[in-house]
C-alpha positions in Angstrom: 26.2 -12.9 2.3 23.7 -14.5 4.6 20.5 -12.5 4.5 17.5 -12.8 6.8 14.2 -11.1 5.7 11.7 -10.7 8.5 7.9 -10.8 7.3 7.2 -12.4 3.9 4.3 -10.1 3.0 3.6 -8.3 -0.4 6.8 -6.3 0.0 8.9 -8.6 2.1 8.8 -11.7 -0.1 9.6 -9.8 -3.4 12.6 -8.3 -1.4 13.7 -11.7 -0.3 13.4 -12.9 -3.9 15.4 -9.8 -5.2 18.3 -10.5 -2.8 18.2 -14.3 -3.6 18.3 -13.5 -7.3 21.3 -11.0 -7.0 24.7 -11.9 -8.4 26.9 -13.1 -6.8 24.8 -15.7 -5.0 23.7 -15.0 -1.4 21.9 -17.3 1.1 18.5 -15.8 1.9 16.3 -17.0 4.6 12.7 -15.5 5.1 10.9 -15.6 8.5 7.1 -15.3 8.7 4.6 -16.3 11.5 2.2 -17.6 8.9 2.9 -21.4 8.4 0.8 -21.4 5.1 2.9 -18.6 3.6 6.2 -20.5 4.7 4.9 -23.7 3.3 4.1 -22.2 -0.1 7.3 -20.4 -0.5 9.2 -23.5 0.3 7.3 -25.1 -2.5 8.3 -22.3 -4.9 4.7 -21.1 -5.3 3.6 -17.5 -4.7 1.3 -17.2 -1.6 -0.6 -14.2 -3.1 -1.5 -13.2 -6.6 -0.8 -10.0 -8.6 2.9 -9.4 -8.2 4.7 -9.4 -11.5 7.5 -12.1 -12.0 7.1 -13.3 -8.5 5.8 -16.8 -9.2 8.4 -17.4 -12.0 11.3 -16.2 -9.8 10.2 -18.4 -6.8 10.0 -21.3 -9.1 13.7 -20.9 -10.1 15.3 -19.7 -6.8 13.7 -22.1 -4.2 14.7 -25.3 -6.0 18.1 -24.0 -6.6 18.7 -23.7 -2.7 18.9 -19.8 -3.0 15.9 -19.1 -1.0 14.0 -20.7 1.9 11.5 -19.8 4.6 10.9 -20.7 8.2 8.7 -19.8 11.2 11.6 -20.0 13.5 13.8 -17.0 14.0 16.5 -19.2 15.6 17.0 -20.8 12.0 17.4 -17.5 10.4 18.9 -14.8 12.6 22.0 -16.2 14.0 25.1 -15.8 11.9 23.3 -13.5 9.5 25.3 -10.7 7.8 22.3 -8.6 7.3 18.6 -8.6 8.7 16.0 -6.8 6.8 12.7 -6.3 8.7 9.5 -5.4 6.8 6.8 -6.1 9.5 3.5 -4.2 9.1 3.0 -1.2 11.3 -0.7 -0.3 12.0 -2.5 2.7 13.2 -5.1 2.7 15.9 -8.3 3.7 14.3 -9.6 5.5 17.4 -6.5 7.4 18.5 -4.7 7.8 15.2 -1.6 6.7 17.0 0.9 3.9 15.5 0.4 0.5 16.9 3.7 -1.3 17.2 2.5 -4.6 18.4 3.6 -6.8 15.6 6.8 -4.7 15.0 7.8 -4.9 18.8 7.2 -8.7 18.8 9.4 -9.2 15.6 12.0 -7.0 17.0 12.3 -8.9 20.3 12.4 -12.1 18.5 15.2 -11.1 16.1 17.1 -9.5 19.1 17.0 -12.8 21.1 18.9 -14.5 18.3 21.1 -11.5 17.1 24.8 -12.3 16.7 27.7 -9.8 16.7 28.6 -8.0 13.5 25.0 -7.9 12.0 23.6 -5.0 9.9 19.8 -4.6 11.0 17.9 -2.6 8.4 14.2 -1.5 9.0 12.2 -1.1 5.8 8.7 -0.5 7.4 7.6 3.0 7.2 8.1 4.7 10.7 7.5 7.8 12.6 10.5 10.1 12.8 12.8 9.0 15.6 11.6 5.4 15.9 14.8 3.7 14.8 17.0 5.6 17.3 14.5 6.0 20.1 12.6 2.7 20.0 14.4 0.0 18.0 18.1 0.7 19.3 17.6 0.5 23.1 15.0 -2.6 22.5 17.6 -4.4 20.5 20.5 -3.6 22.9 18.6 -4.5 26.1 17.4 -7.9 24.6 20.5 -9.0 22.7 23.2 -7.7 25.1 25.0 -6.2 22.2 25.6 -2.5 21.4 24.9 -0.4 18.3 28.4 0.8 17.8 30.7 2.2 15.1 32.9 -0.9 15.4 30.1 -3.5 15.5 32.7 -6.1 16.2 32.6 -8.8 18.9 29.8 -7.1 21.0 28.0 -4.8 18.5 25.7 -4.5 15.5 24.7 -1.9 13.0 21.2 -0.5 12.8 19.9 1.6 9.8 16.5 2.8 8.3 15.9 2.3 4.6 12.3 2.6 3.6 10.6 0.7 1.0 9.5 2.8 -2.0 7.7 0.3 -4.1 4.2 -0.5 -5.1 2.5 -3.8 -4.9 2.3 -5.5 -8.3 5.4 -3.8 -9.7 7.9 -4.3 -6.9 10.9 -5.4 -9.0 10.5 -2.6 -11.5 10.2 0.0 -8.7 13.3 -1.3 -6.9 15.2 -0.5 -10.2 13.4 2.8 -10.9 13.8 4.7 -7.5 16.8 5.7 -5.4 17.3 3.5 -2.3 17.4 5.8 0.6 19.6 4.8 3.6 20.0 6.5 6.9 22.1 5.1 9.9 22.9 5.8 13.4 26.7 6.0 12.8 28.7 6.7 9.6 30.0 3.2 9.8 26.6 1.5 9.9 25.4 3.8 7.0 28.5 2.7 4.9 27.8 -0.8 5.6 24.2 -0.5 4.5 25.1 1.3 1.4 27.5 -1.4 0.4 24.8 -4.0 1.1 22.1 -2.5 -1.0 24.6 -1.8 -3.7 25.4 -5.5 -3.8 21.7 -6.7 -4.1 20.0 -4.0 -6.2 20.4 -2.7 -9.7 19.3 0.8 -10.9 17.9 2.2 -14.0 19.6 5.3 -15.4 17.6 8.6 -14.5 18.5 11.7 -16.4 15.9 13.7 -14.4 17.5 13.0 -11.0 19.9 15.4 -9.3 22.5 12.8 -8.9 22.9 9.3 -10.3 20.2 6.8 -9.4 21.4 4.2 -6.8 21.8 4.1 -2.9 21.5 7.5 -1.4 23.0 8.3 2.1 20.3 10.6 3.9 22.8 11.4 6.6 20.7 10.1 9.4 17.9 7.7 10.2 15.7 10.6 10.9 16.1 12.1 7.7 15.4 8.8 5.8 12.3 8.3 8.1 10.9 11.8 7.3 11.7 11.3 3.6 9.3 8.3 3.4 6.6 10.0 5.3 7.0 13.3 3.3 6.8 11.7 -0.1 3.6 9.7 0.8 2.0 12.4 2.8 2.4 14.7 -0.1 0.1 12.4 -2.1 -2.6 12.3 0.3 -2.6 16.2 0.6 -2.6 16.5 -3.1 -5.4 14.2 -3.4 -7.2 16.1 -0.8 -6.8 19.2 -2.8 -8.0 17.4 -6.0 -11.0 16.0 -4.2 -11.8 19.6 -2.9 -11.7 20.9 -6.5 -13.8 18.0 -7.5 -16.6 18.6 -5.0 -16.7 22.3 -6.0 -16.8 21.3 -9.6 -19.9 19.3 -9.0 -21.8 22.2 -7.5 -20.7 24.4 -10.3 -21.3 22.0 -13.3 -17.7 21.9 -14.3 -15.8 18.8 -15.3 -12.7 19.0 -13.0 -10.7 16.5 -15.0 -10.5 19.0 -18.1 -9.5 21.6 -15.5 -6.7 19.3 -13.9 -5.6 18.3 -17.5 -5.2 22.0 -18.4 -3.4 22.7 -15.1 -0.9 19.9 -15.5 -0.1 20.8 -19.1 2.7 23.1 -17.7 5.5 22.0 -15.4 4.5 23.6 -12.2 1.3 21.9 -11.6 0.9 18.3 -10.6 -2.7 17.9 -9.4 -3.6 14.4 -8.8 -6.8 12.5 -9.6 -9.9 12.9 -7.5 -11.8 9.7 -6.5 -14.3 8.0 -4.1 -11.6 6.8 -1.7 -7.9 6.7 -0.8 -7.0 3.2 0.3 -4.0 0.9 0.8 -1.5 0.4 3.4 0.5 3.6 2.6 -1.3 6.8 1.7 -4.1 6.8 4.3 -1.8 5.5 7.1 1.5 7.4 6.7 0.1 10.9 7.2 -1.2 9.6 10.5 2.4 8.4 11.4 3.7 11.9 10.5 1.0 13.5 12.6 2.0 11.4 15.5 5.3 13.3 15.7 4.1 16.6 14.3 0.7 17.4 15.7 0.8 21.0 14.5 0.6 19.9 10.8 -2.9 21.3 10.2 -2.6 20.9 6.4 -1.9 17.2 6.7 -4.7 16.7 9.2 -7.4 18.6 7.2 -6.5 16.7 3.9 -6.6 13.3 5.8 -9.9 14.0 7.2 -11.3 15.3 3.8 -10.3 12.2 2.0 -11.8 10.0 4.5 -15.3 11.6 3.7 -15.3 10.8 0.1 -17.3 7.7 0.3 -19.9 9.4 2.3 -19.8 12.1 -0.3 -20.2 9.7 -3.2 -23.2 8.0 -1.7 -24.7 11.3 -0.8 -24.6 12.2 -4.6 -26.5 9.0 -5.4 -29.0 9.8 -2.8 -29.5 13.3 -4.2 -30.5 11.9 -7.7 -32.7 9.2 -6.6 -34.3 11.0 -3.5 -33.7 8.0 -1.2 -31.8 4.7 -1.4 -34.0 2.9 1.2 -34.9 -0.6 0.1 -32.8 -0.2 -3.2 -30.5 -2.9 -4.3 -27.0 -1.3 -4.6 -23.8 -3.1 -5.8 -20.3 -1.8 -4.8 -18.1 -2.8 -7.5 -14.6 -3.5 -6.1 -13.7 -4.5 -2.5 -9.9 -3.9 -3.3 -8.5 -0.5 -2.5 -7.3 -0.3 -6.1 -7.6 -2.3 -9.4 -5.4 -5.3 -10.0 -4.6 -5.8 -6.4 -6.2 -8.2 -4.0 -6.0 -6.1 -0.9 -8.7 -4.5 1.2 -6.4 -2.5 3.7 -8.2 0.8 4.3 -10.4 0.2 1.2 -13.2 2.7 0.6 -15.5 -0.5 0.3 -16.0 -0.4 4.1 -17.0 3.1 4.5 -19.2 3.0 1.2 -20.9 -0.1 2.4 -21.5 1.4 5.7 -22.9 4.8 4.3 -25.3 2.6 2.1 -26.5 0.6 5.1 -27.1 3.6 7.1 -29.6 4.6 4.4 -31.2 1.0 4.5 -30.2 0.1 1.2 -29.7 -3.6 0.2 -26.0 -3.7 -0.4 -24.2 -6.3 -2.4 -20.2 -6.3 -3.2 -18.5 -7.6 -6.3 -14.9 -8.1 -6.9 -13.3 -10.3 -9.7 -10.4 -11.1 -7.4 -12.4 -12.3 -4.5 -14.5 -15.4 -4.2 -17.9 -15.5 -2.8 -16.8 -17.1 0.4 -14.1 -14.4 0.8 -16.6 -11.6 0.2 -19.0 -13.3 2.7 -16.2 -13.4 5.1 -16.3 -9.7 5.5 -20.0 -9.9 6.1 -21.1 -8.8 2.5 -23.6 -10.4 0.2 -21.8 -11.3 -2.9 -23.1 -10.0 -6.3 -22.7 -12.2 -9.2 -21.5 -10.9 -12.5 -18.9 -12.0 -15.1 -18.0 -10.3 -18.3 -20.4 -11.2 -21.1 -23.2 -12.3 -18.7 -25.7 -10.0 -17.2 -25.6 -9.8 -13.4 -28.3 -9.8 -10.9 -31.0 -6.9 -11.1 -29.8 -3.8 -9.3 -31.0 -0.2 -8.8 -27.6 1.5 -8.3 -24.0 0.5 -9.1 -21.0 2.3 -7.5 -17.5 1.7 -9.0 -15.3 1.7 -5.9 -12.1 0.1 -7.4 -10.7 0.5 -10.9 -10.4 -3.1 -11.9 -10.0 -3.4 -15.7 -13.1 -5.5 -15.9 -15.3 -2.5 -15.0 -13.9 -0.5 -17.9 -16.1 -2.5 -20.2 -19.2 -2.5 -18.3 -22.6 -1.6 -20.0 -26.1 -1.2 -19.0 -26.9 -4.6 -20.1 -24.4 -6.1 -17.5 -26.6 -4.5 -14.8 -30.3 -5.2 -15.4 -32.7 -2.7 -13.8 -30.0 -0.1 -13.4 -31.3 3.3 -12.4 -28.1 5.1 -11.6 -24.2 4.4 -12.1 -21.9 6.3 -9.8 -18.4 5.8 -11.3 -16.0 6.6 -8.4 -12.9 5.9 -10.5 -14.1 7.4 -13.9 -13.3 4.1 -15.7 -16.5 3.3 -17.4 -17.5 4.3 -20.8 -20.3 7.0 -20.7 -21.7 5.8 -24.1 -22.2 2.3 -22.7 -24.9 3.9 -20.2 -27.0 6.0 -22.7 -30.2 6.9 -21.1 -29.1 6.0 -17.5 -27.9 8.8 -15.1 -24.1 8.4 -14.6 -22.0 10.2 -11.9 -18.4 10.7 -11.4 -16.3 12.5 -8.8 -15.9 15.9 -10.1 -17.7 15.4 -13.4 -19.9 18.2 -12.8 -23.1 16.1 -14.1 -26.5 16.9 -12.9 -28.5 14.0 -14.3 -32.2 13.3 -13.6 -33.4 9.9 -12.5 
């Protein structure tokens, strides 16, 4: 097959590599608007760090001619058997509504070059009804082709098949979880099932109700909702865990012991509370769900509660010290989670803002970012490397669970008066004599 992948980001590029690495050999072309990304891919070099096995696979597949990249849709779309689109979908911070700007642009570009018989699969998470109600008429109008059961001389097939992977472990997740497919016609769905069966392999899963593999969801809408539901569940569950944690702090209870006890039987799956919920998925997809189900009060309440956690964490520090005005505070972690160089919806932004509102002197540290990159966000970089004491600070707030922070001790942070570990990653014994707070730890230390 000739396969085109639109958008070579942290999901799209591993997908393109997965397709190019399949047996039998397929011709894979990636399209991206970022010339630097395209150039690096064509050199066989990974354009971003942190994705397991991506670099080694690129170094093998690109020189072998099995994968190439371009900025020109005209070089990738015409004649493709399959087009897979993984362009980011954003949410407007003010209205909470989806911003289709980038996806509309990519869809129009691919539609201008679409040729008959092509299967078009959207993998970007979408509000329910988007594949049928937005992409189908847009592609038909621009391409002059019809989404039809035959998809012959004047037709194409359109399906939705959500990505269900986590950055950093995409290749393993592609094998671990069923691939969901929902089309607009039975013929289109069958074509998509055949495609994904040809380019993916699956681990055996005895815990599933049916064999692991490509699952036909029956419609594009069902596949769209499945992706939104599984991620919204996580946000709501974390919201519940955070609610328990906040109460535990007032009652002097360690909520983590409570959660461990609850989860010791098979009917409880309470998630882990923390300082923030970040990333492209968990903070965003509940809003996509709410855009088509405004009556989902449970979803809305959980999302609003999770968004307040950075402010809650800073207020706990303020309660212990009385005031943060003029104090030097380092926020440890710009990334939204450990081992991932990504700040999308990271708690660092609201944590820094809450500290600045209290007139604290804020510094930011992240082992995955350079001083120049941190300064680019408007932050003053904090200098510390394992084994060498950092600059004097009054307060340290662990915002991301980078493994480097697990070995932190009081000697690493001279002058420290309070540690707030928002990810519960540090060793309490390494901070003997210094107040240490966690989210839901129930501690009531004195300064």
